[in-house]
C-alpha positions, 0 to 999 in steps of 0.5 A, a space after each residue: 500499500 506505501 510503494 503504491 502510494 509513493 508512485 501515485 506520488 512519484 507519477 503525480 509529481 513528474 506529471 506536475 514538473 513535465 508539463 507546466 515547468 515552465 510555470 511553476 519555475 515562474 511562481 518561484 522565481 516571482 515568489 524568490 524575488 518577492 521573498 528577497 525584496 522583504 528582507 531587503 537583498 536588492 540584488 537578489 530580488 532584481 536577479 530574481 524578478 529579470 528572470 523571469 520578466 525577460 526569461 519565464 511565461 509570458 503570463 509572469 513576465 509582466 508580474 516580474 517586471 512590476 516587480 524589478 521594478 518596485 525594487 529599482 523604485 525602493 533603491 531609488 532608480 527613478 528611471 531605471 523603474 519608469 523605464 521599466 513599468 512602460 514596459 509592462 502590458 497590464 491591459 487583462 488584468 486591472 490590479 496589475 494596472 492599479 500597481 503600476 500607474 501607483 509605482 510610477 505616481 512614486 517614482 514621479 512624486 520622488 523625483 520632484 513632478 507633483 503634477 505627474 505623480 498626481 495624473 498617475 495617482 488617478 490612473 492608478 484610482 481608474 483601476 482600483 478606486 479601494 486603493 486607499 494609498 492612493 487616495 492618501 497620496 492624492 490627497 496629500 498633494 491636492 494639499 499641498 498644492 491648497 498651502 503653496 497656493 495661498 502662499 503665493 497669493 499672500 492669503 496665508 502671511 508667514 506661513 512656511 514649507 513645514 507648516 504646510 507639510 504639517 497641514 498635511 500631515 494633520 489632514 492624513 491623522 484625520 483620514 486616519 482617525 475617522 477610517 478608525 472611528 468608523 470601523 468602531 462603530 460599524 463593529 458587531 458589539 458582542 466583538 466589541 465586549 470580547 475585545 475588552 477583558 474585565 479585571 
């Protein structure tokens, strides 16, 4: 009986590796790159993503290119990241498209290109309207622009850059506080009772 199970296991493994070895290599390459990225091992992440992007199965190459661009973005290689993002065909995957536009927004923002960053974050929201990070970044850009407009028009004399940054942070913290308050208001009552211990 044990021999039959072992033989069936070996047969299933052989079929798995022979029929979709390319898919498996693509999945393992992206997984390896993701693990390396989370450990901040940029060279290993780049190598893993690049291998899948350049020679892996086509259905994984876009995601591998996205991982490669994210790796370069983390290393402050903004031009390289933007170049790689522009090569990604994300037309068939809205999640990938939202991520590509969001990463492009981050790269543009870090390069000091506010208008382009705002446009990229808006484009990301077209593919995923629930993308909280894109919404927050878009709001921070709008808040910064409004503060700068007030300074230029003279309606807020004495306001300097640190004040506008403080206003943006206040807006962000107010938004987070409101979201947490809404979550508490809509939590089931028994869940709230169970989360508090009586002493």
